[in-house]
C-alpha positions in Angstrom: 6.9 13.9 33.2 4.7 11.5 30.6 4.6 7.8 32.0 6.6 7.0 28.9 9.8 8.6 30.1 9.5 5.0 32.1 10.9 3.5 29.4 14.4 5.2 29.8 14.9 3.1 32.8 15.5 -0.2 30.2 17.4 1.7 27.6 20.7 -0.5 28.1 18.6 -3.8 28.6 17.0 -2.9 25.3 19.7 -2.2 23.1 21.5 -5.7 24.2 18.3 -7.7 23.4 17.9 -5.6 20.5 21.2 -7.3 19.0 20.0 -10.6 20.4 17.1 -9.9 17.8 18.6 -8.2 14.9 21.5 -11.6 14.4 18.2 -13.8 14.2 18.4 -14.0 10.4 14.3 -14.0 9.6 14.1 -13.5 6.8 10.4 -13.2 5.2 9.4 -16.9 3.6 12.2 -18.4 5.5 10.2 -20.2 8.0 13.0 -21.1 10.0 14.7 -17.9 10.6 11.0 -16.9 11.3 9.9 -18.8 13.6 13.5 -18.4 15.6 12.6 -15.2 16.2 9.0 -15.6 17.6 10.3 -17.9 19.9 12.6 -15.7 21.1 10.1 -13.2 21.4 8.2 -15.3 23.5 10.9 -16.6 25.5 11.6 -13.1 26.4 8.3 -12.0 27.3 7.4 -15.3 29.5 10.8 -14.2 31.5 9.5 -10.9 31.9 6.8 -12.5 33.7 3.7 -11.7 30.9 1.4 -14.0 29.7 2.4 -15.1 26.3 1.5 -17.6 23.6 1.5 -18.7 19.4 -0.6 -19.8 16.9 0.9 -22.0 14.5 4.3 -20.6 14.9 3.3 -18.5 12.8 2.0 -15.2 15.5 2.0 -14.5 19.1 1.3 -12.1 21.6 2.4 -11.4 25.1 -0.4 -9.9 27.5 -1.6 -8.0 30.7 -4.6 -7.9 32.5 -7.7 -9.1 31.9 -11.2 -7.5 31.5 -12.1 -4.4 29.6 -11.6 -3.7 26.0 -8.9 -6.0 24.1 -6.2 -3.8 22.8 -3.8 -4.4 20.8 0.0 -3.5 19.6 0.9 -4.8 16.2 5.1 -5.6 15.0 6.2 -7.7 12.8 9.5 -9.9 13.4 10.0 -10.9 9.8 12.0 -8.7 7.6 13.1 -8.0 4.0 16.2 -10.1 2.3 19.5 -8.1 3.0 20.2 -7.1 -0.5 23.3 -5.7 -1.5 26.1 -2.6 -0.6 25.7 -2.2 3.2 28.7 0.2 5.1 28.1 -2.8 8.0 26.7 -6.6 8.3 23.5 -6.6 7.8 22.2 -9.4 10.7 24.8 -7.5 13.5 23.5 -4.4 15.6 26.0 -1.3 15.0 26.1 1.7 16.3 28.1 4.7 14.5 29.7 7.1 15.5 27.1 9.3 14.0 24.2 8.5 16.8 22.6 5.7 14.6 21.5 2.0 14.8 21.9 0.1 12.1 20.9 -3.5 11.5 18.1 -5.4 9.1 14.7 -5.2 10.5 16.4 -1.7 13.4 13.0 -0.1 12.2 11.3 -2.6 9.9 10.3 -3.6 12.4 12.2 -5.6 14.9 13.1 -2.1 16.9 9.7 -1.8 17.3 8.4 -5.3 18.4 11.4 -5.2 21.0 9.8 -1.6 22.1 6.4 -2.7 22.5 7.4 -5.7 24.6 9.4 -3.4 26.7 6.6 -1.3 27.6 4.7 -4.2 28.9 7.2 -5.0 31.4 7.3 -1.3 31.9 3.7 -1.3 32.8 4.1 -4.2 34.8 6.6 -3.1 37.0 5.2 0.0 37.4 2.0 -1.7 39.4 0.1 0.0 36.7 -3.6 -1.5 37.1 -5.4 -1.4 33.4 -8.7 -1.5 33.0 -8.8 -3.0 29.4 -6.4 -6.6 28.1 -3.3 -5.1 26.7 -1.9 -7.1 24.0 1.7 -7.0 21.9 1.0 -8.6 19.2 3.9 -9.9 17.0 3.5 -11.3 13.2 6.2 -13.5 10.8 5.3 -12.7 7.4 4.1 -9.1 7.0 6.3 -8.6 4.4 5.0 -11.6 2.5 1.3 -10.4 2.7 0.5 -10.9 6.3 -0.9 -13.6 5.8 0.3 -14.4 9.4 -2.4 -11.8 10.9 -5.3 -14.3 8.7 -4.1 -17.0 10.8 -4.0 -15.6 14.0 -7.3 -14.0 13.8 -9.0 -17.3 12.8 -7.9 -18.6 16.8 -8.4 -15.0 18.6 -10.6 -11.8 18.7 -9.5 -8.7 17.3 -8.6 -5.7 19.0 -10.9 -3.1 19.7 -8.7 -1.0 19.7 -5.1 -1.0 18.0 -2.2 0.8 16.7 1.2 -0.7 14.9 4.2 1.1 14.6 5.5 0.3 11.2 5.1 3.6 9.5 6.2 7.1 10.4 4.9 9.9 13.2 2.1 11.2 13.2 -0.5 9.0 12.8 -1.9 7.6 9.4 -5.3 7.9 9.2 -5.2 6.1 5.7 -3.3 3.0 3.5 -3.3 3.0 -0.8 -4.6 -0.6 -1.3 -1.6 -3.1 -2.2 -1.5 -5.5 -5.6 0.8 -7.7 -5.9 1.1 -9.6 -8.8 3.2 -12.6 -10.5 2.9 -12.2 -14.2 4.4 -14.7 -16.6 4.8 -16.4 -19.8 4.4 -20.2 -20.9 7.7 -20.6 -22.1 10.7 -17.8 -22.3 10.9 -17.2 -26.1 13.4 -14.9 -26.5 16.4 -15.8 -28.8 18.8 -13.1 -28.2 18.0 -13.0 -24.1 18.8 -16.5 -22.7 18.9 -15.1 -19.1 17.9 -12.7 -17.0 17.6 -12.1 -13.0 16.9 -9.5 -10.8 15.5 -8.8 -7.1 14.3 -11.1 -4.2 11.2 -9.3 -3.1 8.0 -7.6 -4.7 7.8 -4.5 -2.3 11.0 -3.6 -3.2 13.1 -1.7 -5.6 15.5 -3.9 -6.8 19.3 -2.4 -7.3 21.3 -4.8 -9.4 19.8 -7.0 -12.1 21.8 -9.1 -14.9 21.2 -10.5 -18.2 22.7 -12.9 -20.5 22.8 -12.4 -24.7 23.4 -14.5 -27.5 24.9 -11.7 -30.1 27.0 -10.7 -32.4 30.1 -8.8 -31.7 28.7 -5.2 -33.5 25.8 -5.4 -31.8 28.0 -5.5 -28.4 29.1 -2.7 -29.4 26.6 -0.7 -30.2 24.3 -1.6 -27.0 27.6 -0.6 -25.0 27.7 2.4 -26.8 23.5 2.7 -26.2 23.9 2.3 -22.6 25.6 6.3 -22.0 22.8 7.7 -22.8 20.3 5.7 -20.4 19.5 6.1 -16.9 20.7 3.8 -14.5 25.1 2.7 -14.3 26.0 -0.7 -16.7 28.8 -3.1 -16.9 29.5 -5.4 -19.6 31.3 -8.8 -19.3 32.7 -11.5 -21.6 31.6 -15.3 -20.6 31.3 -18.8 -21.6 27.6 -18.6 -22.0 27.6 -14.8 -24.2 27.6 -11.2 -23.3 27.0 -10.4 -19.8 25.3 -6.7 -18.9 25.2 -5.9 -15.1 22.9 -3.1 -14.7 22.7 -1.2 -11.4 20.5 0.8 -10.3 19.0 2.5 -6.0 16.7 0.2 -3.9 14.2 1.4 -2.4 10.8 0.7 -0.7 7.9 -0.3 -3.4 5.5 2.1 -1.4 8.2 4.8 -3.1 9.4 3.5 -5.7 10.2 7.1 -7.6 12.8 7.0 -4.9 14.6 4.6 -5.5 16.2 3.3 -9.6 14.7 0.0 -10.9 18.2 -2.1 -12.0 15.4 -4.8 -13.8 13.3 -2.2 -15.7 16.2 -0.1 -16.6 18.4 -2.9 -18.1 15.0 -3.9 -20.2 14.6 -1.1 -21.2 18.5 -0.5 -22.4 17.7 -4.1 -24.0 14.4 -3.5 -25.8 16.0 -0.1 -27.4 18.5 -2.0 -29.0 17.3 -5.3 -30.0 13.9 -6.4 -31.5 10.9 -7.4 -29.2 10.6 -10.9 -30.1 14.4 -11.7 -29.5 13.9 -10.4 -26.4 11.0 -12.8 -25.6 7.1 -12.0 -24.6 7.6 -11.0 -21.1 10.7 -8.5 -21.3 8.9 -6.8 -24.5 5.3 -6.9 -22.3 7.0 -4.8 -19.4 9.2 -2.6 -22.1 5.6 -1.7 -23.5 3.2 -1.4 -20.8 5.4 -0.8 -17.7 9.1 0.8 -19.0 11.3 2.6 -16.4 7.7 4.8 -15.6 6.8 4.2 -11.2 3.1 5.6 -12.5 1.5 3.1 -14.4 1.0 5.7 -17.3 1.8 3.3 -20.3 -0.7 0.5 -18.4 -3.4 3.3 -19.1 -3.5 2.8 -14.8 -2.5 6.8 -13.9 -4.9 8.1 -10.9 -4.5 9.9 -8.0 -6.9 11.1 -5.6 -6.4 14.1 -2.7 -6.9 11.7 0.1 -4.1 9.7 -0.6 -2.2 10.5 -4.1 -1.1 8.5 -6.6 -1.0 5.2 -7.9 2.6 3.7 -8.3 4.1 0.6 -10.2 7.6 -1.6 -9.2 8.8 -4.2 -10.7 10.2 -6.1 -7.8 11.9 -9.6 -9.2 12.0 -10.8 -12.7 13.7 -14.1 -13.4 13.8 -15.2 -16.9 16.2 -18.9 -18.1 15.3 -21.7 -20.2 11.9 -23.2 -20.1 10.5 -20.0 -17.7 9.6 -16.3 -17.9 8.5 -14.7 -14.5 8.0 -11.0 -12.3 6.1 -9.9 -9.6 4.9 -7.0 -9.5 3.6 -3.8 -6.7 0.9 -1.7 -7.5 0.0 0.9 -4.5 -3.8 2.2 -5.5 -5.5 5.2 -3.6 -8.0 5.2 -1.2 -10.7 5.9 -3.1 -10.2 3.2 -6.0 -11.3 0.4 -7.3 -8.5 -2.5 -6.8 -10.6 -5.3 -8.7 -11.3 -2.8 -11.7 -7.4 -2.0 -11.8 -6.3 -5.5 -11.8 -9.1 -6.3 -14.5 -7.9 -3.9 -17.1 -4.4 -5.1 -16.6 -5.4 -8.5 -16.7 -7.0 -7.7 -19.9 -3.7 -6.1 -22.1 -1.6 -8.8 -20.4 -3.9 -11.6 -21.9 -3.5 -9.7 -25.3 0.2 -10.3 -25.0 -0.1 -14.0 -23.7 0.9 -13.0 -20.4 -1.2 -14.3 -17.5 -1.2 -12.8 -14.1 -1.9 -14.2 -10.6 -3.0 -12.5 -7.7 0.0 -12.8 -4.8 -2.3 -10.8 -2.2 -4.5 -7.8 -2.5 -5.0 -5.5 0.8 -8.3 -3.8 0.4 -7.6 0.4 1.2 -8.2 1.6 4.6 -9.0 5.3 5.6 -10.9 6.1 9.0 -11.8 9.6 10.4 -10.3 12.5 11.8 -12.2 12.0 15.0 -12.4 8.2 15.2 -12.0 6.9 18.8 -7.8 5.1 17.9 -7.1 8.8 16.4 -8.2 10.4 19.6 -6.3 8.9 21.7 -3.2 8.7 19.9 -3.2 12.4 19.7 -3.5 12.7 23.1 -0.2 10.6 23.5 1.7 11.5 21.0 1.4 15.3 22.5 2.2 14.2 26.1 5.6 13.6 25.2 6.3 16.1 22.3 4.4 18.9 23.7 2.5 19.2 20.0 0.1 17.8 18.5 0.7 15.1 15.9 -0.1 15.3 12.0 -2.1 13.2 10.1 -1.3 11.6 6.6 -1.9 8.5 4.6 0.7 6.0 3.2 1.1 4.2 0.3 3.2 1.6 2.6 1.1 -1.5 3.9 1.0 -2.2 7.6 -1.2 -4.3 9.9 -3.6 -1.4 10.8 -5.7 -2.8 7.6 -5.6 -6.5 9.3 -8.0 -4.4 12.2 -11.6 -3.6 10.5 -11.3 -0.1 10.6 -10.4 -0.2 14.6 -6.5 0.4 14.3 -3.5 2.4 12.7 -0.1 3.0 11.9 1.7 5.1 14.2 5.4 5.9 14.6 8.2 5.0 14.8 10.3 7.1 12.2 10.1 10.5 12.3 9.4 13.0 9.7 12.5 14.1 7.9 14.7 11.2 9.7 16.8 9.0 7.3 15.7 5.1 7.8 16.8 3.6 4.6 14.1 1.2 5.3 14.1 -2.1 2.6 17.5 -0.4 1.4 21.1 -1.1 2.4 22.1 0.5 5.7 18.3 0.4 7.4 19.0 2.7 10.4 17.3 5.0 13.1 18.9 7.5 15.9 18.9 6.2 18.9 18.0 9.3 20.6 14.9 9.5 18.2 14.5 5.4 18.7 13.6 6.2 22.7 11.7 8.8 21.7 9.6 6.8 20.2 9.9 4.3 23.1 8.3 6.8 25.3 5.3 7.4 22.7 5.0 4.2 22.7 4.7 3.7 26.6 2.6 6.7 26.7 0.1 5.4 24.1 0.3 1.6 25.9 -0.6 3.1 29.4 -3.3 5.2 27.6 -4.8 2.2 26.2 -4.5 0.0 28.8 -6.2 2.6 31.3 -8.4 4.0 29.6 -9.2 2.9 26.0 
């Protein structure tokens, strides 16, 4: 029997608390909701008899033990916007007949955050005496550049060993570099295109987009015929402001944009195939000419890959165009052996030629650990104690707090290979049995960090 099994004693309490935590609408970037979630977690930690404290309302921790190494488990309480096409209420925990729990943040990352807190409670309740100090650290802006951890670690030390349950099993030894950019023109200079809106998050593939057009009836009919030959789904409506074209795609995480269908780039591709580029405006023209509907950066001349982490990916997350402004956000995930600064330099040169400005919103450098590093060995042992087999090692295009840990932490769980999770999409979910299997692995790992480390 592994120590991790003791987390099952709290199963009913965990599900009840999950309902409360999911109900808090802590959408990343909305301070009030994120603070509410952090306050909820701090109060819960104190009710468990743990030491707890927060830093400037952006991050906090619950702590057990003192002395030895500082070990940490990092999770986040902010979530991406709910999006569209849910089969249940996104901010209400629901459990389906299929054995899955649904709710925004159930996987990314409120569910794992609550498990980390309950693991501290389990260690305390069972009287485990640790050699080290163990912290569950909670942030509130992981989805928007991780500035919360920058602020937290200005005031608190970096853990000596740590992990973040914010990815997949086995152990994530490497994370691609992430460039999040804003591209914008000085103004919207299109004539036929009068408005364009799509997306709420840079790190998600938008599933809807719409454009308003000032065009002739003949052009309307021609556009509708062309839409039948294009990927995606398009609807046409006559409004007092002109022809509205609604584009429907498929949402996905920006780490894997090829798994979705970008409603924004699909609509721009349709429009620029039917109208002249100048009539669409500088920014849509740039997107059409240099990005298109590809997700590998080939039209930008950025296509690359390595054997350690795979290919570079590109995602247009948001596009907003109206009278007087024209802007979009772009998410680039590049291989661990690539140079992010050179990628940025090349993109900026191309954009400037087209009178498009580039602003860096966030640049997270790649992370890559050796197979025999101390944290990987410890987590591998923990996983094997629960699952009876060694975990695989892999790299990801996702971005987690691990890259803020100075090479002393990795992503580890909670999603098992082949399991549906719908992260950053409608119907975010996790199988109940798998969720508590993750809980056992997490407790086993935290037990080992606390007592061995």
